[in-house]
N, C-alpha and C positions, 0 to 999 in steps of 0.2 A: 850933598845931591841939589840938583835944582830943583826949586818946586814948581809946581803947578796950581795955578787957580781955579776950582770947580764950582761955579755957582747952582746953587739949588733952592727953592723955595719951601720955606715951611711955615706950617701953621703960626700963629702969634703966640698960642701957648705952649708949643714946641721950642718956640725960641726962648721962651720966658725961664721955661724948666732948664734948659740947657745953659743960659749965662747965668741964673742963679746956683746950678748944680757944678759948675766948672769954676766959678768966681768964688763959691766957698772952700775948695780947695784949691786954690792959691793960682790958677792955672786960666789964662786966656780960654775963651771959647774955642776960637782956632787951632790951638795946641792941642786941646782936649777933645775936639771932635778929629783931629790928625789921628791921635795916640789909639782913638777908639776905632778908628778905621784900620789901622795897621792890626791891630790884635783881631779885627773881626777876618781881616785879610789871613793872617796866620791860622786862625782856628778853620777856615776853609780849605786853605793849603797844606794842613799839617792837623788832620781831625783828633789824632790823638792827643794833642797836647793842649793846653788850658792857660791861662795867667791866675796866678793869684797875687794878692798882697801879703806884706807882712813886715816885720820891723826894719828890711832892708830895703825896702819897695818893692815894686812890683814887676814880677818875673816870670818867665817861662817855664812851666812844669808837663811832666808826664800827666796826664788825667791820672789820679790816685795814686801817684807816684812821686818819687825825688823830680827836684827841679832839673833842668836841662842842662846847667853848668854841673852839677853835681854829678851827671853822669859822663859828660865830657871828660871830667877831672878821672874819673875810675878810668874812664877809657885811656887816658895818655898813661896812667900808671900800670895799664896791663898790657902797655905797649901798643894801642889801640888795634889789637886783634879781634876781628869779631866775634868770633867763635869762642874766646875766652871771656869776652863781655857778656856774651848771652849765657855762657856757662855762669858765671859770675851772678847775675841777677837771675839766671833761672826764670821761674813761673811768675817773678814781681812785675817784671815789664815785658812784653810781647815784641815779638821780632819786628811786626810792622811799628810798633810805635820807639823802637830801639831806633829803627832804621829813619823812621821822622825825626826823631830828637837828633841826630847825628847830622841830618840835611839840614835842619833848622840851624843848627850851630855853625855851619857850612854859610849858610845865608846870611847869620847875623853874627859874625865872628866877633865884632867889637864889643857888644852885649856881652855873649860869654865870657871872653878873655876878662873883661872887668870884673864879673862876678868871682873868677876864678882868683885873679891878682887880688882882691879887698878881703877873700877866704884866707890867702896865702897870708898878706901883712897880718889879719888879725891875729892866725895862726903863731905867727912870728912874735907878735906882741904880747901873746899869751904865753909863750913858750912852748907850744905843743909841737910834737914830732911832724914831719912834714907829708906824712903817709895819709892820703885821704880818707874821709870817713864819710859814710852817706848812710844815714836812717840804718846805724844799725848794721852795715854789710862792711866788711873790709876788704882790701883787693888781696886777691890770691897770692901766696909768698908774704902775706902777713901776718902778724898774729894779736889777740886783744890781750892785756894785758892789765890788771886791776893796780890801783895804786894806793895811798893814803885816801881813808874815806869812801873806799869802793868806787871811787872815779874811772872811768874808763878810757884806757888810752891805747894807739896800736903802735906798734913797731914792726920792722920787717923781719921776717923769719931769719933765724942764723942757720 
């Protein structure tokens, strides 16, 4: 995507803070500001979403709920039927948050696909079954089983 330059004037103290902040995180000020503005735009356009830091990096999530990629993964497992998806999550995610999540995924498909693909890669590496699992929820048509040591796993229902 072509980038445009936008100039602004900042107080010296804010400039110093921004340089220190982004440099300490290993990023250029320009890249850090761009990331901050992108996240600001997302939270303005999709107010039920937020960004969280974690071991796998910063990612979009429903406020107080699962990550966007997790919801999209479950949506695919359920055949992308909105009614089944709403029934699956029940009161955990509002209909508005569900719609905003799916709209975000449409707007940023590369980010969401990257997370889903990484999750699938790790599951294969660990020998986990392919049925997605989100915060203790399993897709309709799947059942949870316990294996040695009480580990939880999911398998498609027979």
